[in-house]
C-alpha positions in Angstrom: -24.7 -8.4 -27.1 -23.0 -11.2 -25.4 -19.3 -11.7 -25.9 -18.3 -14.9 -27.8 -17.7 -18.0 -25.8 -15.2 -20.8 -26.3 -16.2 -24.4 -25.9 -15.0 -24.4 -22.3 -17.2 -21.4 -21.5 -14.4 -18.8 -21.2 -15.2 -15.3 -22.2 -13.6 -14.0 -25.3 -13.0 -10.4 -26.1 -16.1 -8.5 -27.0 -16.7 -7.6 -30.6 -14.6 -4.7 -32.0 -17.8 -3.0 -33.1 -19.7 -1.3 -30.2 -22.4 0.3 -32.4 -25.7 -0.4 -30.5 -23.9 -2.1 -27.7 -25.7 -2.3 -24.4 -24.6 -3.8 -21.0 -25.6 -7.3 -20.0 -29.2 -7.4 -18.7 -29.6 -7.4 -15.0 -31.6 -10.3 -13.5 -31.8 -9.1 -10.0 -35.6 -9.6 -9.9 -35.1 -13.3 -10.6 -34.5 -15.0 -7.2 -32.6 -17.8 -9.0 -30.1 -15.4 -10.6 -26.5 -14.9 -9.4 -27.0 -11.3 -8.6 -30.1 -12.0 -6.6 -28.6 -14.8 -4.6 -25.6 -12.6 -3.8 -27.7 -9.6 -2.9 -26.5 -7.2 -5.5 -27.7 -3.9 -4.0 -26.3 -1.3 -6.5 -24.0 -0.6 -9.3 -22.1 2.7 -9.3 -20.3 4.2 -12.3 -18.2 7.3 -12.1 -16.3 9.1 -14.9 -13.8 11.9 -14.8 -12.6 13.6 -17.9 -9.3 15.5 -17.7 -9.0 18.4 -20.1 -6.2 20.6 -18.6 -3.4 20.1 -16.2 -1.5 23.1 -14.6 -3.5 25.3 -16.9 -2.3 23.6 -20.1 -4.8 21.7 -22.4 -4.0 18.0 -22.7 -3.5 16.6 -26.2 -6.6 14.6 -25.9 -9.1 14.2 -23.0 -8.2 11.5 -20.6 -11.0 9.5 -19.1 -10.9 7.8 -15.7 -13.8 5.4 -15.2 -14.7 3.2 -12.2 -17.5 0.7 -12.0 -18.4 -0.6 -8.6 -20.8 -3.4 -7.4 -22.1 -3.7 -3.9 -22.9 -7.3 -2.9 -23.7 -9.2 0.3 -20.8 -10.9 2.0 -21.9 -14.5 2.5 -19.0 -15.5 4.7 -19.8 -13.3 7.7 -19.4 -15.3 10.9 -18.1 -18.4 9.2 -14.6 -18.1 10.6 -11.2 -17.9 9.1 -11.3 -21.5 7.9 -14.3 -21.1 5.6 -14.1 -22.2 2.0 -13.3 -19.4 -0.4 -12.2 -21.1 -3.6 -15.3 -22.6 -5.2 -18.1 -20.6 -3.7 -17.3 -17.2 -5.3 -16.7 -18.5 -8.8 -20.1 -17.6 -10.3 -20.4 -14.1 -8.7 -16.8 -13.3 -9.6 -17.4 -14.1 -13.3 -20.8 -12.3 -13.2 -19.4 -9.1 -11.7 -16.5 -9.1 -14.2 -19.1 -8.9 -17.0 -21.5 -6.4 -15.3 -18.7 -4.0 -14.4 -16.7 -4.4 -17.7 -19.9 -3.8 -19.8 -20.6 -0.5 -18.0 -17.1 0.8 -18.7 -17.1 -0.4 -22.3 -20.3 1.4 -23.0 -18.5 4.7 -22.1 -15.2 3.9 -23.9 -17.0 2.5 -27.0 -15.0 -0.7 -26.8 -11.7 -1.9 -25.3 -9.5 -0.2 -27.9 -9.7 3.1 -26.0 -8.6 1.6 -22.7 -4.9 1.9 -22.0 -4.6 1.2 -18.2 -6.6 -0.8 -15.7 -6.9 -1.7 -12.0 -9.2 -3.3 -9.6 -10.2 -3.0 -5.9 -12.3 -4.2 -3.0 -13.8 -2.5 0.0 -14.9 -5.0 2.7 -17.5 -4.1 5.3 -16.4 -4.0 8.9 -17.9 -7.4 9.8 -15.9 -9.2 7.0 -12.3 -10.1 6.4 -9.9 -8.7 3.8 -9.7 -12.2 2.5 -13.4 -12.1 1.5 -12.7 -9.4 -1.0 -9.7 -11.3 -2.3 -11.8 -14.4 -2.8 -13.7 -12.6 -5.5 -11.2 -10.0 -6.8 -8.1 -12.2 -7.3 -9.7 -15.3 -8.8 -9.3 -16.0 -12.6 -13.1 -15.8 -12.7 -12.9 -12.1 -12.0 -9.4 -10.9 -13.0 -8.8 -13.0 -16.1 -12.3 -12.3 -17.5 -11.8 -8.6 -16.8 -8.4 -8.6 -18.5 -10.0 -10.3 -21.5 -13.0 -7.9 -21.7 -10.5 -5.0 -21.7 -8.2 -6.7 -24.2 -5.2 -6.6 -21.8 -2.5 -9.0 -20.9 -0.7 -7.5 -17.9 -1.4 -8.4 -14.2 -4.1 -6.0 -13.0 -2.9 -3.7 -10.2 -5.1 -3.6 -7.2 -5.8 -2.3 -3.7 -8.2 -3.2 -0.9 -9.3 -2.0 2.5 -12.0 -2.7 5.2 -14.2 0.0 6.5 -17.6 1.6 7.2 -19.9 3.1 4.6 -18.1 5.9 2.7 -14.7 4.4 3.2 -12.5 5.7 0.3 -10.2 3.5 -1.7 -7.4 4.6 -4.0 -6.8 2.1 -6.8 -3.5 2.1 -8.7 -3.6 1.7 -12.5 -1.0 0.3 -14.8 -0.7 0.0 -18.6 -2.8 -3.0 -19.7 -0.4 -4.9 -22.0 2.9 -5.1 -20.1 2.4 -3.0 -17.0 5.8 -1.5 -17.2 5.2 1.8 -18.9 5.8 4.4 -16.2 3.7 7.1 -17.9 0.6 5.1 -17.2 1.2 4.7 -13.5 -1.7 6.6 -12.0 -4.6 6.1 -9.6 -8.3 6.7 -9.2 -10.3 7.2 -6.0 -13.6 5.5 -5.2 -16.0 6.4 -2.4 -19.6 5.2 -2.1 -21.4 7.1 0.7 -23.7 4.3 1.8 -21.4 1.3 1.1 -20.2 -1.1 2.2 -22.5 -1.9 5.0 -20.9 -4.2 7.6 -22.1 -7.3 5.8 -21.3 -6.1 2.3 -18.4 -6.0 -0.2 -17.7 -3.4 -2.9 -16.0 -4.8 -6.0 -14.4 -2.3 -8.3 -13.1 -2.2 -11.9 -11.2 0.9 -13.0 -9.6 2.1 -16.2 -7.9 5.1 -17.9 -7.9 5.9 -21.6 -4.5 7.5 -21.4 -1.4 8.2 -19.4 -0.8 10.9 -16.8 -1.0 14.4 -18.3 2.4 15.4 -19.8 4.4 12.4 -18.5 8.1 13.1 -18.6 9.9 11.1 -15.9 11.2 8.4 -18.2 10.2 4.8 -18.7 11.5 1.5 -17.4 12.2 0.4 -21.0 14.4 3.4 -21.7 16.1 4.2 -18.3 19.8 4.6 -18.4 21.8 1.9 -16.5 22.0 2.7 -12.8 25.3 4.4 -12.0 26.1 3.3 -8.5 29.0 5.8 -8.2 26.4 8.6 -8.0 25.1 7.0 -4.9 28.2 7.5 -2.9 27.2 8.7 0.6 23.5 8.6 -0.1 22.8 5.6 2.1 25.3 6.4 4.9 
């Protein structure tokens, strides 16, 4: 089921009904497809379901889900002046759809998603900017936000490393980003990726806050009493 499209081709939120929903079909066998041209090697989906914390059952299970795509880095050896604005537009949009779909299948739609994040791991032959060229564009981030029915800026992290390099991705609440009980993180590690000439692009979500949040919230914090800080910074 393809999400609805506007006249300008922008992705709209997927249907609220996910009965019979299946992810976008992969076209990696078609040499003219976006994923074939960018050498999409694998998609990795991981899910963690938290049932208890400190021995106490949580009110409802909390899912952390990450979806990762391993693609070729086409900018290897092109130097730090290579063009990075136009060339990644199609792959950024395509990955937003492929990754979001695989998460939405598990959450049965965007309604269950409460927090989100994104990340990139760049192979050792690439630049950090190569991951940013895909991850931070509206073609990836804005579409991902729409698919997940969010409005906040998507928190992120990135790194460069050898296969198996881990990345911790921060998550924030998807509507405003200011609710502190949704500040949390997920960890991604793919044993055989990225190769030196690859990039791993990651979408991550949580279906709830941290277990038993009780450190207050930015919307309800008491005014800062500077008198209590006397001597603290001396």
